[in-house]
C-alpha positions, 0 to 999 in steps of 0.5 A, a space after each residue: 343707449 344705442 347698442 347692437 347684439 350680437 353672437 358672442 365668442 371668444 373675444 367677449 372672453 374676458 369681459 364677460 368673465 368681468 361680467 360675470 364676477 360684478 353680478 353674480 354671488 358664483 358666478 361662471 369662468 372664462 371655462 364656462 362660459 365659452 362651453 356657451 359659445 355658440 353652436 347647434 345646441 347653445 345661443 349666446 348672445 352680447 348688447 355692445 356699444 363702442 366696442 363695450 360690453 353692457 350684457 349677455 344672454 344664454 341658452 342651451 336646447 335640446 330638441 324642441 327646448 331651449 333653458 335660459 342659462 344666464 341673464 345679464 347687464 352690468 350693473 351700471 346700464 341697466 333699467 336702460 333696454 338691455 336686457 330686454 332687447 336680450 330676450 326679444 333677440 334671444 326668444 326669435 332665435 327660440 322660434 328660428 329653431 322652432 322651440 317649443 319653449 324656453 324656461 329659465 331660473 330667477 332669484 323669486 325676490 328678483 322682481 325686477 327679472 319676473 317682472 322682464 320675463 312677464 313681459 316677454 309671456 314667461 308664465 311661473 311654472 313651479 318653485 325650486 327650494 334652496 336653488 341658490 346660493 350666495 343666498 339661500 334663496 328659492 327658484 322661479 320657475 318659469 316657462 315661455 310657449 313658442 308652440 
């Protein structure tokens, strides 16, 4: 699969909104996505191929800490290396920002995502009870230490 990873931009918002609706039971709105576009405290990367949005990853930073907001890949493009490439690129950005760590929440039964995060050095550090809705599920808190 030949895709490129670029900064999310306003031109991506319509496709991002559709991707959210296909991936999440409680999708973010266009306004919420817009608020995450790259700036001093946000990284927001998209993977695209021939103008088609395949997936994205977003991260908010506070001081030297990174918090991944979402990772999403269109169902028809999963298991092709897109999420892997997005996480790799995001961790590269985190290192450029000299972050100490990057953390995220993942549904505790989402084994494919947990395996992907482990591959990138994330380790379980806690559990958030009943964090997710529709359906209700615990979140596994995972952190990748960079320093």
